[in-house]
N, C-alpha and C positions, 0 to 999 in steps of 0.2 A: 328738256329736251335741250340741246345746244344746237345750236343755229352761227353754224360756221364758228368762231373761235368768241365769240357771245356765249355766256351761259345765261340763262335765264331766268332770274332772280327778283326776290326784292329789294334787294338793292340800287338793280340798276333798271327798275321799273319807276321807284322813287326818282332818282338823280332824274330821268327825262321827265316824269310828270313837274318835277320841281324845277325843271329849263324851262319848258314848256309856260308854264306858268308865270314863270319871270321875266320871257323875254321882251316883252312889250309888244308883242305883235296884236292886233286887230282880231287874230282868231285863235291866239294862246290861250284862251278859257276852253274853247272848245275843243282843238286839241289834244290840249291837257284831259281831259274826259274822256276823249277819244282812248286814249290811250289807259287811262284809268278803268273803261268798259273792257280793254282787251286784256287788262292782266285781272280783273272779276274774271273776265269766262276764263280762263285758265286756269285759275283757282278753281273754280267750280268745277271743272271736267277733272279735276283729280291727278292728274297726269305731270301736273310741276306741282313739287313737293316744297318744291322753294322760291313759290309765287305764292304769296300772301301779303294781302291788301290788310293796310292799316288804317285806322281812322286819320291817320296824318296826310296817308294820300287822299284823303275823301277832302281834308281841309286845305291842304294846298289849292286844290280847283276849288272850291268854295271860295277860297281867297282872291281866286286869280277873275273869278267873274265880278267879285265885287271890287276890283282893283279898275278893269276895264269895261269900261259901259259899252263899248262894240259888241254889239250880240244881231247876229243874223237874224236872231227870230224874233229878234225887238220885244222879247219878255228882257223885267228886270235886272238887275243885276242881284236884287232879294230875292225876286222869282226863281231867279237859274241856283243860288245858294239855298234856298230852299229844297227845291229839286231834289239837289244830290245829297242834303239831307235826308229826304225820305228815301231814296236809294240808297242809303247806308243804313235807316234804321229797319227797310225791309230786308235786308242782307242780314242783318244781326240776328232780327228774328224770326228767318227763318230756318229751321232745320236741314242740316245737307245730310244726306246719306245716314239720318239717324242720331249726327253727335248733336253734342250741348251747343246753345247759341256761341258764337263766337264772340269773345271778348273782345279781340282788337277791333273787332267791326262796332262796337259802341259809342256811341256821342258823348266828347266828353263836355266838359264847361267850355272849352276855346271853340267846339262846333258851336254850340247855342248860343256864343256871344257875337260870331260872324252873322247870324242871323238875324239876330235882335240889334244887331249894330246896324246892318243890311237895310231894315223894313226902319229903321228910326230914321236911315239918311232918304225915302224917300220922298219927293214932294209933292 
């Protein structure tokens, strides 16, 4: 779908997710997650073939939670990152419309490293 002059695609979403994740705002991790949720919803609708979430989008959000300790939900950064990882795993494992598992959503070593590091920093 074209919203005005903006073409919704993976690059546009990735750019906005990254910008929010790096903004330094206390709400930046949650805002980045909200945009990722929108991206995933558009992808799952099947109406937006140019919007395809990638493990790097999830990694960006996980890193945002780990680098920003302010959380309105009072979860630890590790818990938030783990929650995002579980979401990514569930999307990877779910079959959508009979398609095979989407390898772009498969967590990679960087994703696991962020989780391990976040839990290692817990006090």
